[in-house]
TIMAR-730462 format. One record per residue (C-alpha): residue in one letter; x negated, z negated, y. Coordinates in steps of 0.02 Angstrom, whole numbers, plus 50000, padded with zeros to 5 digits. Layout:
REM residues N
aXZY/...
This chain:
REM residues 567
m519164602249156/v517834591349233/t516474603949173/m517464619549245/l517684608849411/m515704606249423/m515394623749378/a516504629949531/g515704618649642/m513794624749591/v514454643249635/g515184638249798/s513584628949846/l512444644249794/l513484657149886/g513804644450030/l514634650450195/t514484668550249/s514484668950462/v514894684850545/e514964681750730/g515654664350741/f516874666750588/d516494654550442/l517284661050267/d517424649450117/l517194660649986/g517464650749836/h518934649549738/d519654638249600/v520474646349462/g522294645049482/q522174638449654/e523534644249766/t523124652749934/q524194656650087/e524514674750102/i523884682950263/s524294700750352/c522724711050414/m522474727150496/c522414741450384/g521664761250417/q520194772750456/y519564778750616/r518394793350627/y517524799450782/s516204812850800/l514434809150886/s514374827650962/n516064826751019/m516964810451062/r518684819251085/e518664823550898/d519414808850822/k520584804350685/l521634787750634/t522164788250450/r523314775150355/y523134782450190/h523724766950081/c524214755850218/e525974749450259/n526864753050422/a526774738650551/t528564731950612/k528994730450798/e528374714150793/e526754717550735/e526404732250823/p525614722650972/l524324716150840/t523854732850751/c523764743150913/n522084745551024/e521064760151101/d520954767750941/g522884768750915/c523974759950806/y523444754950626/g524444749950479/t524504733150387/c524214725150228/k524244709350143/t523154698250032/h522724681549972/g521104685250004/y520284688550180/c520254703550309/f518944716550309/k518084727950427/s516654739050405/i515664751950522/k514904763850448/r513734781650531/n513124796650464/e512284811750534/t513884817850628/h515324805150625/v515594784250643/i516894777950538/k517734762950580/t518794753350427/f520034739050419/d520664734350252/c521184718650142/v520054711750010/k521224710349856/d521514696149749/k520614703749603/y519064705849697/l518894686649707/i518674682449546/n516894688349488/r516124689549654/p516874685449810/g515704688749934/f515204705849890/q516394715250007/c515644706050157/e513894706550108/t512674719250214/h510964720350145/p509674721650287/s509064738450238/n510554745450258/e510954740550419/r510464757650505/h511854765550417/y513444752850392/v514044734350419/n515354724850341/g516234709450401/c517514698050337/c518694683450393/k520224672350325/e521444672350459/a522914682550491/w522564696950593/c520824691150632/s519724707950599/a520694715650741/n519434703150841/l517994702950718/t516284708650815/l514984716650696/n513204718450744/t512814737750768/s511204736950867/k510044741650720/m511274757550694/f510944763950854/e509264760550879/r507994774450899/d506884777950741/e505264776950822/s504304779350654/k505174795650630/e504844802150811/l503094797150784/m502904807750630/l503714823150720/l502424821750871/v501044820150748/l501624835650645/a501994845450805/i500124842450855/c499414843550696/v500354859150628/p499804870750766/i497934865450762/m497894868450565/v498664886550593/i497494890550716/l495924883950614/m496744894450469/i496714910050576/i494984907250634/l494414905350455/i495384921550406/l494564930750547/i492694923850495/l492994930350310/i493604946150368/y492124948650488/k490934943950359/q491834956950240/c491904970350345/r490664969650480/p489754987050517/s488024980350481/r486584990150389/y486524984650217/q484724984850129/l484674988549948/v483394977549851/t483754987149694/k484165005049621/p485925008249669/l487205013249546/d487625030949520/n489215028849623/t488645017649750/v488115023949935/v487325012850065/l488575009150205/d487635014450369/m488695012850540/s487115012650655/s487295031850685/k488255035350829/s487475052950899/g488685065350981/g488885083050919/s489765098850941/t491645102250951/v492485102250783/t494195097750748/g494365099550557/t493405097050397/t493125107550218/y493435110150041/l492285105349903/g490405105349957/d489495120649882/s488255109549800/s488405109049596/t488345090449599/q489935087649698/k490865100249611/d490435092949443/t490915077349489/f492585081849529/e492845094449377/d492425077249268/t493815068949354/y495185082049349/s496165086749198/g495865104949227/s497675109149259/g497595107149450/a498765091649441/g498285075649517/n497055068049618/p495255063049600/l495015047249500/l494255037849633/v494335019649698/e495025025549865/r494995007949942/s493315006749938/i492665021449996/a492455016450173/r490955006050113/q490245019150021/v490125032450152/s488745032250273/l489255039350454/v487835050750519/e488385060550669/c490005062850763/v490265083550758/g492085083650845/k493555075450928/g495225078950945/r497115072150993/y497165062350821/g495285053950839/e493415058850786/v492725069250652/w490985061550579/r489855069050462/g489505056650340/a488525054850159/w489275049750009/r488365050649835/g486975061349907/e488145074749981/s488855077750155/v490735073850181/a491775072750332/v492535058850390/k494135060250500/i494465044650592/f496205041550668/s496575027550785/s497815014450722/r499135022150850/d499215037450750/e499535029350587/k500835039350543/s499865055350559/w498625049250451/f499845043550315/r500685060150328/e499005070750311/s498475059950173/e500195061950084/i500055079750093/y498255081350033/q498725070749888/t500165083849835/v500045087849652/m499335106649617/l498825107649800/r497025110349762/h496295126149795/e494645135149838/n495385139950004/i496315123550055/l495325109650128/g494645097549986/f495245079950003/i494225065449931/a494905049549978/a495945038950115/d495455021950178/n495655011050295/k494254999750392/d494594983450493/d493314981350624/i493864963750702/t494774970350850/w495514987350782/t495914995450619/q495035012550585/l496075024250478/w494845036850371/l495235052650299/v493715057850186/t493715076550152/d492345090350116/y491015095150247/h490595113650292/q489095115550415/h489825131650500/g491225121250559/s492865129550610/l493215148150621/f493335145350809/d491585138350826/y490895151450710/l491735167450801/s491175158550972/r489295159650906/n489415174450784/t490045191350747/v490765199650575/t490395213850486/p491985224350442/d491775218250250/r491455200750308/m493025202150417/i494115208850277/h493515195050165/m493975180050286/a495605186750330/l496055188550142/s495335170750110/i496505162250241/a497985172450174/t497675167249997/g497465149450058/l499155150350169/t500035160450009/h499455142949901/l500245133450025/h501825141550054/l502035142449850/e503275133949757/i502675129449582/s504055123449461/g503995110649323/t503545092849286/q501885093149378/g502565106849514/k501935108949689/p503245110849818/a503135123849947/i502295118550112/a502255125750282/h500715121550398/r501575121550570/d499895120850665/l498945136250601/k497635141950713/s495615145550719/r495215126650762/n496065121750597/i495225135150484/l493515130250429/v492145141250372/k491235138550196/k489425141150162/d489955159450076/l490795164150243/t492435162550160/c493815150050243/v494915136650191/i496425129350278/a496275111650356/d497295098950466/l499005097450355/g499515083550457/l501025092150536/c501515100250371/v503405101150312/k503805101350121/l505285108650049/l506075093549934/d506715097149766/t508585094449845/g508305109149947/q508095098650106/v506715101650228/d505395085450251/i504885086850420/p503565072350473/y504195059950594/n502945058850741/n502845063550911/k501645077150895/v502035096950898/g501025111950851/t499715121450973/k500755128851108/r499735145051107/y500045149350940/m501955145650930/a503125158250868/p504415165150981/e505815154050893/l504865138550915/l504575141451099/n506395145851130/e507175132051010/t508235143550907/i507305141250754/d508475134750592/e507555118550553/a508435116450386/m507845131550332/f506185131550249/d505765150750263/s505985148850456/w504285138450439/k503445149950351/m503895164250450/a503195154150600/d501595150950515/v501465170550482/y501605173350666/s500135161850698/l499075169450551/g499245186950651/l498565179050812/v497035171750701/y496825188850625/w496695194750814/e495345183150860/l494485188650697/a494565207650743/r493865206350921/r492225200250847/c492085214050734/s490375221550757/y491045239550685/r490175251150823/g488425245050774/d487975245950965/g487975227750977/l489305228951126/e490685217451034/a492015210151131/d491685190751200/y492765178051090/q494335174751180/m496005165951125/p497485173251104/y498475176451278/y496885172151371/d497435185351500/a499225180851519/v499195160551523/t498035147451580/s496675138751474/d498005124451430/p499705133051431/s501315123451447/v502845128151338/e503795135451470/q502195147351524/m502155152451337/k504025155351329/e504075165751483/v502525177651417/v503135177851219/c504935176151241/d505585183551417/k504165196251441/k503885199251260/i502045200351284/r500765200651123/p498775201551127/q498245217551159/l497635229751023/p496295242251076/e496555260351035/e494785262550972/w495455250250830/e496325264750757/t494915275250738/f494205262450608/e495075259650456/p494835241350422/l495365235650614/k496745250250597/m497405242350426/l497265223450522/a498025228150678/k499625235050572/i499755217850495/m499585209450657/r501005219150740/e502035215250582/c501645197550606/w502225196150776/f504065204350775/e505235194250879/n506485194050722/a505515181450596/a506395188650444/a505585205850480/r503985198150473/l502765201350324/t502535186550199/s501015177950167/l500885185949993/r501285201750048/i499715200350181/k498585194550032/k499135208549939/t498905221250068/l497065214250100/a496555213449915/a497045229649877/f495975236450031/n494465225349978/e494645232549804/l494755251649879/n493255247349987/l492345241249823/n492785254749732/n492205267249872/e490595258049872/r490275260349690/e490685279049689/d489405281749833/v488145271549743/e488425282249579/k488405297949686/k486765293349755/i485985288749584/e486635306849515/a485875315949660/q484175305749625/g484255310849452/
């Protein structure tokens, strides 16, 4: 017994007295010692830091106070419950991110056996979040004051950290952007690269130093007539016509040397460049016309599109120049330029006129043709066929270019119309386009609109035919030159074509010369008001091919007769 008393005295001396704002508690208890039962406030009061009106008082395990006890349990929070204990009264205040919670309770007898002071201890490291307090008198917790000064102190270290982050993060972002811009500049700067060793076979020096001007051309061409370039592309194709060149398109902008600017149009500039020792045409779009660039690239890469009378596509690429982005479309180059330019400078013989007309019809027929199969080609309508968008090859046949406004017939039967704000050239628009009566959902309507434009191109071609041999051919003129201004509006063209039903004049003397008579007949059938009555491009191609074959047979017979006469 003496030993037990000595041990209890040692525990009491070690724990000592806990002081909470003037209240001293002797928390040591001898086993079996009777203590007086006391009454304490009981309940939990919770209120929001953001909205002081949002509060709640609960008495989840407390007894209801009697009328005599209510003056002791009620305060500004409300009326709490009561509890009884042989231990002591307990109070705590806890704070989280959104609420403050005040708790009153009794420390039960069972908590006094092993560690009497645990409920009243508040570690200094936790004082920012909660504080506890105890007292040993009845109802004493109602007047127990807890030190909450640290709980509501501003965390200066945290604020300092936020301030440091707010300063450092933007600086680091700016430095990263500057570093990225420097790397882009070093990677893409338009400088002249000097080779110190012989380049690889598929490498061309990038030369952006040439900035000379040139004549007006709005298009580019099919594969060059040189055997080197043709052989290169024959090696990269399967032979079926399906698929695109096996080129690393994303690097071609660094392999092409821009030599001279040969034309400007509504989309940008056209340059003559050098690639693999051959001339190529580079159509440079501004970043504002990205949709047009993407659409034209998409059309050129259509499976089975490649044809000798369709402009040959090489690659599409983009080139960043620090402050803006250039969008490149690399195609084949032809030195004669567009049909517009060629006819402005030259006349054509009757045979050459038929050959040119046949090559244009052949290209348009291939464009309009739908090829079925796993590697098939969709039917495509041009929508902007004119002499400026037809290019003249070295052998004086033609190719169709500028496919940015094309529409495609999808497998579902729907018409894929490009989503951009560009329209075809107003001078070459068919009547149904001018008066907006075209059925856009019917693909054949777009093909018939192309045929109308084709008839106007044939009229330009026929005017420059030197069939009389006296050198008095008509000057080059654009369709409707005598009826509208040089840059007509849609309203002007609608009045002339739809209201007055005027068509380009066909001279009567053409009827006396068979090639022009035949071509004039085709023109009339291309210009019908009713689109369904117009010729198809395939019918035009067959008519011209038959006439050309007839001419060749006649020439062959004439040669044979001359040989027989001489023999």
